[in-house]
C-alpha positions in Angstrom: 87.3 -11.9 -42.5 89.8 -9.4 -43.3 91.9 -9.6 -40.4 91.6 -13.3 -40.0 90.2 -15.3 -42.8 90.7 -18.7 -41.2 88.8 -17.5 -37.9 86.0 -16.0 -40.0 85.6 -19.3 -42.2 85.5 -21.2 -38.8 82.7 -19.1 -37.5 80.8 -19.3 -40.6 81.5 -23.0 -40.7 79.8 -23.3 -37.3 76.8 -21.5 -38.4 76.4 -23.7 -41.4 76.6 -26.6 -39.1 73.5 -25.0 -37.2 71.6 -24.4 -40.4 72.1 -28.1 -41.3 70.7 -29.1 -38.1 67.6 -26.8 -38.8 67.2 -28.3 -42.1 67.4 -31.8 -40.8 64.5 -30.9 -38.5 62.6 -29.0 -41.0 63.7 -29.2 -44.5 60.8 -26.9 -45.8 61.7 -24.0 -43.5 61.2 -20.7 -45.5 63.7 -18.8 -43.5 66.4 -21.4 -44.3 65.5 -21.3 -48.0 65.5 -17.6 -48.2 68.8 -17.4 -46.3 70.6 -20.0 -48.5 69.2 -18.3 -51.8 70.6 -15.0 -50.5 74.0 -16.2 -49.2 74.8 -19.1 -51.8 77.3 -17.1 -53.9 79.0 -15.4 -50.8 79.4 -18.9 -49.2 80.9 -20.2 -52.5 83.4 -17.2 -52.6 84.3 -17.5 -48.9 85.2 -21.2 -49.0 87.0 -21.1 -52.2 90.0 -20.6 -50.3 91.4 -22.1 -47.2 91.9 -25.6 -45.8 90.6 -28.4 -48.1 89.0 -30.5 -45.2 86.8 -27.5 -44.2 86.0 -26.9 -47.8 84.8 -30.5 -48.2 82.6 -30.3 -45.2 81.0 -27.2 -46.3 80.3 -28.7 -49.9 78.7 -31.7 -48.2 76.6 -29.4 -45.9 75.5 -27.2 -48.7 74.6 -30.1 -51.2 72.4 -31.5 -48.5 70.7 -28.3 -47.6 70.5 -27.0 -51.0 70.5 -30.3 -53.5 69.0 -28.2 -56.4 72.2 -26.0 -56.8 74.8 -29.0 -55.9 76.8 -28.4 -59.0 77.3 -24.7 -57.9 79.1 -26.0 -54.9 81.6 -28.0 -56.8 83.3 -24.5 -57.6 84.4 -24.6 -53.9 86.8 -27.4 -54.6 87.9 -26.4 -57.9 90.2 -23.7 -56.6 93.4 -25.3 -55.5 95.5 -22.3 -55.4 95.5 -22.1 -51.5 
């Protein structure tokens, strides 16, 4: 992330797509819930910058996976500085 933030976000986005697939197969997966709970703030921070298209995709995925916290993911879209 420190050397190439765009590439880092792309890699994380790929992982989020995989997590979304897991969620679609088993929405009650304990591991997924634990992972999202522990990484939620980091995901919001990482994707509060970068390309708006990617940010929108992340928000949609996270709101699907973690609907009880959907309002927190709006913070990703609020930062328009970059």
